[in-house]
C-alpha positions as CSV (number, residue, x, y, z in Angstrom):
1,M,296.7,117.8,16.2
2,T,298.6,120.7,14.6
3,R,298.0,121.9,11.0
4,V,301.6,120.5,10.0
5,G,300.7,117.2,11.6
6,A,297.2,116.8,9.8
7,A,299.0,118.0,6.4
8,I,301.6,115.4,6.9
9,I,299.0,112.9,7.6
10,G,297.1,113.8,4.4
11,M,300.1,113.9,2.2
12,V,301.1,110.1,3.7
13,A,297.5,109.1,3.0
14,G,297.7,110.8,-0.5
15,A,300.8,109.0,-1.4
16,A,299.5,105.6,-0.1
17,A,296.2,105.8,-2.0
18,Q,298.3,106.6,-5.3
19,A,299.9,103.2,-4.7
20,G,296.7,101.7,-4.9
21,V,293.2,102.3,-6.2
22,S,292.2,106.0,-5.8
23,A,289.4,107.5,-4.4
24,H,286.0,107.8,-6.3
25,E,282.8,109.0,-6.5
26,F,279.8,106.7,-7.0
27,V,276.2,108.0,-7.3
28,S,274.2,107.3,-4.1
29,I,270.9,105.6,-4.4
30,D,269.9,108.1,-1.8
31,G,270.6,110.8,-4.1
32,G,274.0,112.7,-3.8
33,T,277.4,111.1,-4.1
34,L,279.4,108.5,-2.2
35,N,283.3,109.2,-2.0
36,T,285.4,106.4,-1.2
37,G,287.8,108.8,-0.1
38,D,285.7,109.6,2.8
39,W,286.6,106.1,3.9
40,S,290.4,106.7,3.7
41,G,292.0,104.6,6.6
42,Q,289.2,102.0,6.9
43,P,289.0,99.1,5.0
44,V,286.1,99.0,2.3
45,L,284.3,95.9,0.8
46,V,282.9,96.9,-2.8
47,V,280.3,94.3,-4.1
48,N,278.6,94.6,-7.2
49,T,275.0,93.4,-6.6
50,A,271.7,92.5,-8.4
51,S,268.6,92.0,-7.2
52,Q,267.1,89.3,-9.5
53,C,270.1,86.7,-9.1
54,G,270.7,83.5,-7.6
55,F,273.2,85.2,-5.2
56,T,270.8,87.9,-4.1
57,G,270.6,86.2,-0.8
58,Q,273.8,87.3,0.2
59,Y,272.8,90.7,1.1
60,E,271.6,89.4,4.0
61,G,275.6,88.4,4.8
62,L,276.7,91.7,3.4
63,Q,274.5,93.3,6.2
64,A,275.5,91.0,8.7
65,L,279.0,91.8,8.1
66,Y,278.5,95.5,8.1
67,D,276.4,95.0,11.4
68,T,279.6,93.1,13.0
69,Y,282.2,95.3,11.9
70,R,281.1,98.9,11.1
71,D,281.9,100.2,14.7
72,R,285.3,98.8,14.1
73,G,285.6,100.6,10.8
74,L,284.5,98.6,8.3
75,V,282.4,100.0,5.1
76,V,280.5,97.8,2.8
77,L,279.5,99.3,-0.4
78,A,276.9,97.5,-2.5
79,V,277.0,98.5,-6.1
80,P,273.8,97.6,-7.9
81,S,274.5,96.5,-11.6
82,D,272.6,95.4,-14.6
83,D,275.7,94.4,-16.5
84,F,274.5,90.7,-16.0
85,N,270.7,91.5,-16.7
86,Q,269.5,90.9,-13.3
87,E,268.6,94.0,-11.9
88,L,265.1,95.7,-11.3
89,G,264.5,98.8,-13.5
90,S,265.0,101.7,-11.5
91,A,267.2,102.5,-8.5
92,K,264.2,103.4,-6.5
93,E,262.8,99.8,-6.9
94,V,266.2,98.4,-5.8
95,K,266.3,100.4,-2.8
96,E,262.7,99.6,-1.8
97,F,263.6,95.8,-2.4
98,C,266.8,95.8,-0.5
99,E,265.1,97.7,2.5
100,V,262.1,95.6,2.5
101,T,263.7,92.3,1.9
102,F,267.0,92.3,3.8
103,G,266.6,95.5,5.8
104,L,269.6,96.8,4.3
105,D,271.1,100.2,5.7
106,L,274.7,99.7,4.5
107,P,275.9,102.4,1.9
108,M,274.8,101.7,-1.7
109,A,275.5,103.0,-5.2
110,D,273.0,103.6,-7.7
111,I,272.7,101.3,-10.7
112,T,276.2,101.2,-12.1
113,R,278.2,99.4,-15.0
114,V,280.9,97.3,-13.6
115,K,282.6,95.7,-16.5
116,G,283.2,96.7,-20.0
117,E,284.4,99.9,-21.8
118,G,281.6,101.8,-19.8
119,A,282.6,100.4,-16.4
120,H,282.9,102.8,-13.5
121,V,286.4,104.0,-13.1
122,F,286.9,102.2,-9.8
123,Y,286.3,99.0,-11.4
124,Q,288.3,100.0,-14.2
125,E,291.4,100.9,-11.6
126,V,290.6,97.5,-10.1
127,A,291.1,95.5,-13.2
128,A,294.3,97.6,-14.0
129,E,295.7,96.9,-11.0
130,T,294.7,93.3,-10.3
131,G,293.3,91.7,-13.6
132,F,290.0,91.2,-11.4
133,V,286.9,92.0,-13.4
134,P,283.3,90.9,-12.1
135,R,282.6,87.9,-13.8
136,W,279.0,87.6,-12.4
137,N,277.0,89.4,-9.5
138,F,278.1,89.6,-6.2
139,N,281.6,89.7,-6.7
140,K,283.9,91.3,-3.9
141,V,286.6,93.6,-3.9
142,L,288.4,94.4,-0.3
143,I,290.1,97.6,-0.4
144,G,292.8,98.1,2.7
145,P,292.7,101.4,4.6
146,E,295.8,102.7,2.5
147,G,293.5,102.2,-0.7
148,E,295.4,99.0,-1.9
149,V,293.3,95.8,-3.3
150,V,293.9,93.4,-0.5
151,G,291.6,90.5,-1.8
152,T,288.9,89.7,-4.6
153,W,286.6,86.9,-4.6
154,G,283.8,85.8,-6.8
155,S,280.3,85.1,-6.7
156,S,280.4,81.9,-5.0
157,T,282.1,83.0,-1.9
158,K,279.8,84.2,0.7
159,P,280.2,87.4,2.5
160,Q,280.9,85.7,5.9
161,S,283.0,83.1,4.6
162,P,286.5,82.8,6.6
163,K,288.3,83.8,3.7
164,I,286.6,87.4,3.7
165,T,286.2,87.5,7.5
166,Q,290.0,87.0,8.3
167,A,291.0,89.5,5.6
168,I,288.7,92.1,7.2
169,E,289.6,91.6,10.5
170,A,293.5,91.7,9.8
171,L,292.7,95.3,8.7
172,L,290.2,96.3,11.5
173,R,291.4,98.9,14.0
């Protein structure tokens, strides 16, 4: 690809991202950062999670989704949050719990605010665009390859439900 071609693609992708949720950095549970802009052109399922919740078993379904679709471009980003007072005390504890209990290897943010005034700017933008605010743990936001919010689901919608898998499959390469 020529430099001009790459520049045009970059401008088109940038304009598309402005129409939806922009790229954001999350502090990674592994140290460093996770930048959603690095996944431009791919669908990203962002899920606010907690380790001590009745829905915590959904980690298994999130990992299964990631295992099934990652080679076709899906990213599943877990965003641990203590906004509902059900998260462990430190990122280290969360990471160990998720690895040992569920064998998680999907990208994970550090413990992050997802609602209210201190919410991460990603969640603020999703709320501004769609009105969707996590009402509990394991709420799901599917971002399309162009940065648009494709769908949002509450805690009771399991990660491998047809609603979610059909929306993901429609976006895959």
